[in-house]
C-alpha positions as CSV (number, residue, x, y, z in Angstrom):
1,M,12.7,4.1,34.7
2,T,11.4,1.4,32.3
3,C,8.6,2.6,30.0
4,S,5.3,0.6,30.3
5,P,4.5,-1.2,27.1
6,V,1.3,0.8,26.7
7,Y,3.3,4.0,26.3
8,R,5.8,2.8,23.8
9,G,5.4,4.7,20.5
10,L,3.1,7.3,22.1
11,T,3.8,11.0,21.9
12,Q,4.2,12.8,25.3
13,T,1.0,14.6,24.7
14,R,-1.0,11.4,24.2
15,K,0.7,9.8,27.2
16,N,-0.3,12.8,29.4
17,I,-3.9,12.6,28.2
18,F,-4.0,8.9,28.9
19,D,-2.5,9.4,32.4
20,S,-5.2,12.0,33.2
21,Y,-8.2,9.8,32.4
22,M,-8.3,6.4,33.8
23,I,-11.7,5.4,32.5
24,D,-11.7,1.7,31.5
25,H,-8.0,1.8,32.3
26,H,-7.1,-1.8,31.5
27,K,-9.1,-1.8,28.3
28,L,-7.6,1.4,27.1
29,Q,-4.2,0.0,27.8
30,R,-5.0,-2.8,25.4
31,L,-6.1,-0.4,22.7
32,M,-2.9,1.6,23.0
33,A,-0.6,-1.3,23.2
34,D,1.7,-2.8,20.6
35,P,-0.4,-5.4,18.8
36,G,2.8,-7.3,18.1
37,L,3.4,-9.9,15.4
38,P,0.8,-12.6,14.6
39,V,1.1,-15.4,17.1
40,P,3.0,-18.4,15.8
41,S,0.4,-21.0,16.8
42,P,-3.1,-19.7,15.9
43,T,-6.3,-21.5,16.1
44,T,-6.8,-23.6,13.0
45,S,-9.1,-22.1,10.4
46,F,-11.4,-24.6,8.5
47,W,-10.8,-22.6,5.3
48,Q,-7.1,-23.7,5.3
49,S,-8.0,-27.4,5.7
50,S,-8.1,-28.2,2.0
51,S,-6.8,-26.7,-1.1
52,R,-5.7,-28.0,-4.5
53,I,-2.7,-25.7,-4.3
54,H,-0.1,-26.1,-1.6
55,L,2.3,-23.3,-0.9
56,E,3.2,-24.1,2.7
57,G,6.7,-23.1,3.6
58,T,7.3,-21.1,0.4
59,Q,10.6,-19.3,0.7
60,S,13.5,-18.3,-1.4
61,E,16.8,-20.0,-0.5
62,T,18.0,-16.5,0.4
63,L,16.2,-13.2,0.7
64,P,16.5,-11.0,-2.4
65,E,19.1,-8.2,-1.6
66,S,16.7,-5.5,-2.8
67,R,13.3,-5.0,-4.4
68,D,11.3,-2.1,-5.8
69,V,8.4,-2.9,-3.5
70,V,8.2,-5.0,-0.3
71,I,4.7,-5.9,0.8
72,L,4.0,-6.8,4.4
73,G,1.2,-9.3,4.6
74,S,-0.1,-12.0,2.2
75,G,-3.9,-11.7,2.6
76,I,-6.2,-10.3,0.0
77,T,-4.8,-6.8,0.2
78,G,-1.1,-7.9,-0.2
79,C,-2.2,-10.2,-3.1
80,S,-4.1,-7.3,-4.8
81,V,-1.2,-4.9,-4.5
82,A,1.2,-7.4,-5.9
83,Q,-1.1,-8.5,-8.7
84,W,-1.9,-5.0,-9.9
85,L,1.7,-3.8,-9.8
86,L,3.0,-6.9,-11.7
87,K,0.2,-6.5,-14.3
88,E,0.7,-2.7,-14.8
89,D,4.6,-2.6,-14.7
90,D,6.5,-5.3,-16.5
91,G,9.8,-4.3,-14.9
92,I,8.9,-3.9,-11.3
93,S,10.3,-6.3,-8.7
94,I,8.3,-7.3,-5.6
95,T,8.6,-9.5,-2.5
96,V,5.8,-10.3,-0.1
97,L,6.8,-11.0,3.5
98,D,4.5,-12.8,6.0
99,A,5.2,-13.6,9.6
100,R,3.3,-16.9,9.2
101,G,2.0,-18.8,6.2
102,I,0.3,-17.4,3.1
103,C,-3.2,-16.0,3.8
104,S,-3.0,-17.2,7.5
105,G,-4.5,-14.0,8.8
106,A,-7.9,-12.2,8.5
107,T,-8.5,-13.3,4.9
108,G,-8.1,-16.9,5.7
109,R,-10.2,-16.6,8.8
110,N,-13.4,-14.7,7.8
111,G,-16.9,-15.8,7.2
112,G,-16.7,-16.3,3.4
113,H,-19.0,-13.3,2.6
114,I,-18.5,-10.8,-0.2
115,R,-21.3,-8.7,1.3
116,C,-21.8,-4.9,1.4
117,V,-24.5,-3.8,3.8
118,A,-25.4,-1.1,1.3
119,V,-28.6,0.2,2.7
120,Q,-27.2,0.6,6.2
121,D,-23.9,2.0,4.9
122,Y,-25.5,4.7,2.8
123,D,-27.6,5.9,5.8
124,R,-24.5,6.0,8.1
125,L,-22.1,7.5,5.6
126,S,-24.5,10.1,4.2
127,R,-25.2,11.5,7.6
128,K,-21.4,12.0,8.2
129,Y,-20.0,12.7,4.8
130,G,-22.9,13.8,2.7
131,H,-24.8,12.3,-0.2
132,D,-22.2,12.4,-3.0
133,A,-19.4,10.9,-0.8
134,A,-21.7,8.2,0.6
135,V,-22.8,7.1,-2.9
136,K,-19.2,6.8,-4.1
137,M,-18.2,4.7,-1.0
138,V,-21.2,2.4,-1.4
139,R,-20.7,1.9,-5.1
140,F,-17.0,1.2,-4.4
141,S,-17.9,-1.6,-2.0
142,L,-20.7,-3.0,-4.2
143,S,-18.2,-3.3,-7.1
144,H,-16.1,-5.8,-5.3
145,Y,-18.0,-8.9,-6.1
146,E,-17.8,-8.3,-9.9
147,S,-14.1,-7.3,-9.6
148,I,-13.1,-10.4,-7.7
149,V,-15.0,-12.7,-10.1
150,S,-13.4,-11.0,-13.0
151,I,-9.9,-11.4,-11.6
152,A,-10.5,-15.0,-10.7
153,R,-11.7,-15.8,-14.2
154,E,-8.7,-14.0,-15.6
155,F,-6.4,-16.4,-13.7
156,G,-8.3,-19.5,-15.1
157,N,-11.3,-21.7,-14.6
158,S,-9.6,-23.9,-12.1
159,I,-8.9,-21.0,-9.7
160,F,-12.5,-19.7,-10.2
161,E,-14.0,-23.0,-9.5
162,D,-11.8,-23.8,-6.5
163,S,-12.7,-20.5,-5.0
164,E,-16.4,-21.4,-5.2
165,L,-17.3,-17.8,-6.1
166,R,-21.0,-17.3,-6.5
167,E,-23.8,-14.8,-6.2
168,V,-26.2,-15.4,-3.3
169,Q,-29.4,-13.9,-1.9
170,S,-28.7,-11.8,1.2
171,V,-31.2,-12.2,4.0
172,S,-30.8,-9.7,6.9
173,A,-33.1,-10.9,9.6
174,I,-34.3,-8.1,11.9
175,L,-35.2,-9.5,15.3
176,N,-36.3,-6.2,16.9
177,Q,-39.2,-3.9,15.8
178,A,-37.4,-0.7,16.4
179,K,-34.5,-1.8,14.2
180,M,-37.1,-2.9,11.6
181,D,-38.6,0.6,11.6
182,D,-35.2,2.0,11.1
183,I,-34.4,-0.3,8.2
184,N,-37.7,0.7,6.4
185,A,-36.7,4.3,6.6
186,M,-33.2,3.6,5.5
187,L,-34.4,1.6,2.4
188,K,-36.6,4.6,1.3
189,R,-33.6,6.9,1.4
190,F,-31.4,4.3,-0.3
191,D,-33.8,3.9,-3.2
192,A,-34.0,7.6,-3.7
193,A,-30.2,7.9,-3.7
194,F,-29.7,4.9,-6.1
195,P,-32.6,4.9,-8.6
196,D,-30.7,2.4,-10.8
197,L,-30.6,-0.1,-8.0
198,K,-34.2,0.3,-6.9
199,G,-35.8,-3.1,-6.3
200,Q,-32.5,-4.9,-5.7
201,W,-33.1,-4.6,-2.0
202,R,-36.5,-5.0,-0.5
203,I,-38.3,-5.5,2.8
204,C,-40.3,-8.5,3.7
205,G,-42.7,-8.5,6.7
206,P,-42.9,-10.9,9.6
207,E,-45.2,-13.4,7.8
208,D,-43.0,-13.7,4.7
209,A,-39.9,-13.8,7.0
210,A,-41.5,-16.9,8.7
211,T,-43.0,-18.7,5.7
212,K,-40.4,-17.9,3.0
213,Y,-37.2,-17.8,5.1
214,G,-38.0,-19.9,8.1
215,L,-37.3,-17.2,10.6
216,I,-38.6,-17.4,14.1
217,G,-39.9,-14.2,15.8
218,A,-38.4,-11.8,13.2
219,A,-39.9,-8.4,12.8
220,G,-39.0,-8.7,9.2
221,A,-36.0,-9.0,6.9
222,L,-34.1,-6.9,4.4
223,I,-33.6,-9.0,1.2
224,G,-30.8,-8.1,-1.2
225,R,-27.8,-9.6,-3.0
226,A,-24.3,-10.6,-2.0
227,G,-21.4,-12.9,-3.0
228,A,-19.8,-15.9,-1.3
229,A,-16.4,-17.5,-1.7
230,W,-13.7,-19.7,-0.3
231,P,-11.2,-16.8,0.2
232,Y,-8.1,-18.9,1.2
233,R,-8.2,-20.9,-2.0
234,L,-8.7,-17.8,-4.1
235,I,-5.7,-16.0,-2.7
236,L,-3.5,-19.2,-2.8
237,G,-4.5,-19.7,-6.4
238,I,-3.6,-16.1,-7.5
239,F,-0.3,-16.2,-5.6
240,S,0.6,-19.5,-7.2
241,A,-0.1,-18.1,-10.6
242,L,1.9,-15.0,-10.0
243,L,4.9,-17.0,-8.7
244,E,4.8,-19.1,-11.8
245,R,4.4,-16.2,-14.3
246,H,6.9,-13.7,-12.6
247,H,9.4,-15.9,-10.8
248,D,12.2,-13.7,-12.0
249,R,10.9,-10.6,-10.2
250,F,8.4,-11.8,-7.6
251,S,8.7,-13.9,-4.5
252,V,6.7,-14.7,-1.4
253,E,8.6,-15.3,1.8
254,Q,6.5,-17.1,4.4
255,N,7.6,-17.3,8.1
256,T,9.6,-14.1,7.5
257,P,8.3,-11.3,9.7
258,A,9.5,-7.8,9.3
259,I,11.1,-7.0,12.7
260,S,11.9,-3.3,12.0
261,I,12.0,-0.8,9.2
262,T,14.8,1.8,9.0
263,R,15.0,4.7,6.5
264,V,18.6,5.1,5.3
265,Q,20.5,7.5,3.1
266,S,20.0,5.9,-0.3
267,S,18.4,7.3,-3.4
268,E,17.7,3.8,-4.8
269,H,16.5,1.8,-1.9
270,P,16.0,4.0,1.2
271,Y,14.2,1.3,3.3
272,L,16.1,-1.4,5.2
273,I,13.7,-4.1,6.4
274,N,15.1,-6.4,9.1
275,T,13.9,-10.0,9.3
276,P,15.1,-13.1,11.2
277,R,16.6,-14.2,7.8
278,G,18.5,-11.0,7.1
279,Y,17.9,-7.7,5.6
280,I,16.1,-6.7,2.4
281,K,16.3,-3.2,0.9
282,A,13.3,-1.6,-0.8
283,K,12.2,1.5,-2.6
284,H,8.6,1.2,-1.3
285,V,7.2,-0.6,1.7
286,V,3.4,-1.4,1.8
287,H,1.8,-2.2,5.1
288,C,-1.1,-4.7,4.6
289,T,-1.1,-6.3,8.0
290,E,-4.6,-5.3,9.2
291,G,-4.9,-5.7,13.0
292,H,-1.1,-5.8,13.4
293,V,-0.4,-2.6,11.5
294,G,0.4,-0.7,14.7
295,H,3.4,-3.0,15.4
296,L,5.6,-1.3,12.9
297,L,3.6,2.0,12.8
298,P,3.4,2.9,16.5
299,R,1.9,6.3,15.9
300,L,-1.2,4.5,14.6
301,R,-1.7,2.7,17.9
302,G,-5.0,3.8,19.4
303,L,-6.1,5.3,16.0
304,V,-6.6,1.8,14.7
305,F,-6.7,-1.3,16.8
306,P,-7.2,-5.0,16.5
307,R,-10.5,-6.8,17.2
308,R,-10.9,-10.5,17.6
309,G,-13.8,-12.3,16.0
310,Q,-15.1,-15.9,16.5
311,M,-16.1,-18.3,13.7
312,T,-17.6,-21.8,13.6
313,V,-18.3,-24.4,11.0
314,Q,-21.4,-26.5,11.8
315,A,-22.3,-29.7,10.0
316,P,-25.2,-29.9,7.6
317,G,-28.5,-31.6,8.4
318,P,-32.1,-31.9,7.2
319,E,-33.5,-30.1,10.3
320,Y,-33.3,-26.5,8.9
321,P,-34.8,-26.4,5.4
322,A,-34.1,-22.7,5.0
323,L,-30.4,-23.5,4.8
324,D,-30.1,-24.5,1.2
325,G,-26.8,-22.9,0.3
326,R,-28.3,-20.2,-1.9
327,R,-28.4,-17.5,0.8
328,S,-26.1,-15.3,2.9
329,W,-27.6,-14.5,6.3
330,S,-27.3,-11.9,9.0
331,F,-29.2,-12.0,12.2
332,Y,-29.6,-8.5,13.9
333,F,-30.4,-8.5,17.6
334,E,-31.0,-5.5,19.8
335,N,-27.2,-5.1,20.5
336,G,-25.2,-7.1,18.0
337,F,-25.5,-9.5,15.1
338,D,-24.4,-12.9,13.8
339,Y,-23.6,-13.8,10.2
340,L,-23.9,-17.0,8.3
341,S,-22.8,-18.4,4.9
342,Q,-23.1,-21.9,3.6
343,N,-21.0,-24.1,1.3
344,L,-23.1,-24.9,-1.7
345,R,-21.4,-28.3,-2.3
346,T,-21.4,-29.7,1.2
347,G,-24.0,-27.7,3.1
348,D,-21.5,-26.8,5.8
349,V,-22.7,-23.7,7.7
350,F,-20.1,-21.0,8.4
351,L,-21.5,-19.0,11.4
352,G,-19.7,-16.2,13.0
353,G,-20.2,-13.3,15.4
354,G,-21.5,-13.9,18.9
355,D,-20.5,-10.5,20.4
356,I,-24.0,-9.8,21.5
357,G,-24.2,-6.7,23.7
358,E,-21.9,-3.7,24.2
359,D,-19.7,-5.3,26.8
360,A,-19.2,-8.4,24.6
361,Y,-18.2,-6.3,21.6
362,L,-15.9,-4.0,23.7
363,S,-14.2,-7.0,25.3
364,Q,-12.7,-8.0,22.0
365,L,-11.3,-4.6,21.1
366,G,-7.6,-4.4,21.3
367,E,-7.3,-8.2,21.2
368,S,-4.5,-9.1,18.7
369,S,-4.0,-12.8,19.3
370,D,-5.9,-15.5,17.4
371,E,-4.3,-18.2,19.5
372,N,-7.4,-18.8,21.6
373,E,-11.1,-18.8,21.1
374,N,-13.8,-16.5,22.6
375,V,-15.6,-19.1,24.6
376,V,-18.7,-17.0,25.3
377,A,-19.1,-16.1,21.7
378,K,-18.6,-19.7,20.6
379,A,-21.3,-20.9,23.1
380,H,-23.7,-18.4,21.6
381,L,-23.0,-19.5,18.0
382,V,-23.3,-23.2,18.9
383,G,-26.8,-22.7,20.3
384,I,-28.3,-19.9,18.3
385,L,-29.8,-21.6,15.2
386,P,-32.8,-23.4,17.0
387,S,-33.9,-20.0,18.3
388,I,-34.0,-18.1,15.0
389,L,-34.6,-20.8,12.2
390,K,-37.6,-23.1,12.0
391,K,-36.9,-26.8,12.0
392,A,-38.5,-29.2,9.5
393,P,-41.8,-30.8,10.6
394,S,-40.2,-34.2,10.6
395,S,-37.7,-33.1,13.3
396,A,-40.1,-31.1,15.4
397,G,-40.3,-33.7,18.1
398,N,-36.5,-33.7,18.5
399,N,-34.8,-31.7,21.2
400,P,-33.9,-28.3,19.9
401,R,-30.2,-28.1,19.1
402,G,-27.8,-26.4,16.8
403,L,-25.8,-28.2,14.2
404,E,-22.8,-30.3,15.1
405,V,-19.7,-28.2,15.4
406,K,-17.0,-29.3,12.9
407,S,-14.5,-26.5,13.5
408,S,-14.1,-23.2,15.3
409,W,-11.4,-20.6,15.3
410,T,-10.7,-16.8,15.8
411,G,-9.4,-14.1,13.5
412,I,-8.1,-10.6,14.0
413,M,-9.8,-7.6,12.3
414,C,-8.7,-4.0,12.3
415,T,-11.0,-1.2,13.5
416,P,-10.1,2.5,12.8
417,L,-11.6,5.1,15.1
418,D,-13.6,6.7,12.2
419,G,-14.7,3.3,10.7
420,L,-13.1,3.8,7.3
421,P,-10.1,2.1,5.7
422,L,-6.7,3.8,5.7
423,V,-5.1,3.8,2.3
424,G,-2.3,5.6,0.6
425,R,1.2,7.1,1.3
426,L,1.9,7.5,5.0
427,P,2.4,11.1,6.0
428,Q,5.0,12.2,8.6
429,A,2.2,12.4,11.2
430,A,1.8,8.6,11.0
431,L,5.5,7.8,11.2
432,D,8.3,7.8,13.8
433,R,10.9,7.9,11.0
434,L,11.2,10.2,8.0
435,S,8.4,10.0,5.5
436,G,9.1,9.5,1.8
437,S,7.9,10.9,-1.4
438,N,5.9,9.4,-4.3
439,S,9.2,8.1,-5.7
440,A,10.1,6.1,-2.5
441,A,7.8,5.8,0.5
442,E,5.8,3.7,2.9
443,W,2.2,3.0,2.1
444,I,-0.7,1.5,3.9
445,S,-3.9,-0.4,3.0
446,A,-5.7,-1.6,6.1
447,G,-8.6,-1.0,8.5
448,Y,-11.6,-2.7,6.9
449,N,-13.6,-3.0,10.2
450,G,-14.6,-6.5,9.5
451,Y,-15.7,-5.9,5.9
452,G,-12.4,-6.7,4.0
453,M,-14.0,-8.7,1.2
454,V,-15.9,-5.6,0.0
455,N,-12.9,-3.2,0.5
456,A,-9.5,-4.9,0.4
457,W,-9.2,-5.9,-3.3
458,L,-9.8,-2.5,-4.7
459,C,-8.1,-0.7,-1.9
460,G,-5.1,-2.8,-2.9
461,R,-5.5,-1.8,-6.5
462,A,-5.7,1.9,-5.5
463,T,-2.5,1.5,-3.5
464,A,-0.7,-0.1,-6.5
465,E,-2.0,2.6,-8.8
466,M,-0.7,5.4,-6.5
467,I,2.7,3.8,-6.2
468,L,2.8,3.9,-10.0
469,K,1.9,7.6,-9.7
470,R,-1.6,7.3,-11.3
471,D,-4.7,9.3,-10.4
472,V,-7.4,7.2,-8.8
473,S,-9.7,10.0,-7.7
474,S,-12.4,9.2,-10.3
475,W,-13.3,5.9,-8.6
476,F,-11.5,5.7,-5.2
477,P,-13.2,7.4,-2.2
478,E,-11.0,10.3,-1.0
479,Q,-12.3,9.7,2.6
480,Y,-10.2,6.5,2.7
481,L,-6.9,8.3,2.1
482,I,-4.6,8.7,5.0
483,T,-3.5,12.3,5.2
484,T,-2.0,14.6,7.8
485,E,-5.4,16.1,8.4
486,R,-7.1,12.7,8.9
487,V,-4.4,11.6,11.3
488,G,-5.0,14.8,13.2
489,Y,-8.7,14.1,13.3
490,L,-8.2,10.6,14.5
491,N,-5.9,11.8,17.3
492,A,-8.6,14.3,18.4
493,R,-11.1,11.4,18.3
494,L,-8.8,9.3,20.5
495,T,-8.6,12.2,23.0
496,S,-12.4,12.5,23.0
497,V,-12.8,8.8,23.7
498,I,-10.3,8.8,26.5
499,Q,-12.0,11.9,28.1
500,S,-15.5,10.8,27.5
501,S,-17.6,9.9,30.6
502,Q,-18.7,6.8,28.6
503,G,-15.1,5.5,28.2
504,L,-14.9,2.9,25.5
505,R,-18.6,3.1,24.9
506,A,-17.9,6.3,23.1
507,L,-16.6,4.1,20.3
508,L,-20.0,2.6,19.6
């Protein structure tokens, strides 16, 4: 009997549990299914439309026979792992494989924010993990803007300027009074937990929200700080510099997917990675494929799963004076939120989200293809601005409308069942082949839950440091580590979701 695709890679116990509970059957099937490789013809991301650096089609004439480290995925995580390894070890050899072009996945498709929702994160994390762990995780996320700026400057002014890295004011518009009450309480607890940051986040009431920020019908807003960038240009710039500096021991192989990984009897290079262009042997393999990570790691299917997000770019105009390029916005509705950043040079508005309501959010869980758009989410994004931002008096007589859509696309995120990234050496519980040791192993850095720009760069650094057998415990959150115990917890959580009378709503 042929095995259904949803069961491939599942243990018999998990299959039996799945068979016993048919709640949201088709949606659960999608969560447990193989996410596959990235589709060859995705929607076109605006971020990739212009760059001073062109690395399209970058490949070696032939694949290297062997490498110390093979990294799967060429987004911000894979770039970070490669950069830190090359910087810290002048003898290490590395190849990056990508199924498509450089930075064609989540990093090249996001909203351009470098934004930690620190106040909300501390509240959520402290309730689950306690004060000390929550403080460490929030500080880790907050440190990303400075870390990314520092590395961009290290690679030269041209990369820094092309990346359009800048600090912006964060405006979180709260369009529901109950949520506003919650935010007020959260900020008080946050200020007590971070006395050195007191005043960097503040609340403004409905009057200030309307007069200072042009918000319509907001119960208030949380004002803070964030960063913004052109992520695609940043990563292309760093990869280009690395290829030039380390061409003798570093390569990037685009359009070269890893089809399978086999552990063989070899003390030097125990991993054999099969690609359409041949095999490459490796001492270490690092999985940085975000929503597609379950393809080569089937035991993680259902523990982490892909989620599709919708983005738009809308043309500038004088109608909305609050959009001046100096702010990063979020609009919190009763069930869901949208996010907006703006290009400081052109005024182009990058507006994403659109999954308003539980059903809309759940409909995108398990979706691993960015070949098509989410039409419902796009329709929301195209029309939302006139409802939440005031128009200039000179345009008050015009028909309410959003900005002209210049571009729209989708991207694939990765959502772990516990909401935290998975980083470190893969234990046997996460593998269907023999696990390795610190001297030769498979590693992972993935699962950023839509917040990759404030997690991925330093998760990549931590992965590199661990490969080099260094201690990262002083600055890296231990809750992010993938351990046997954590895999066991995630499996128990999966069972709970399947058995729950709420079905997939138990994930919310």
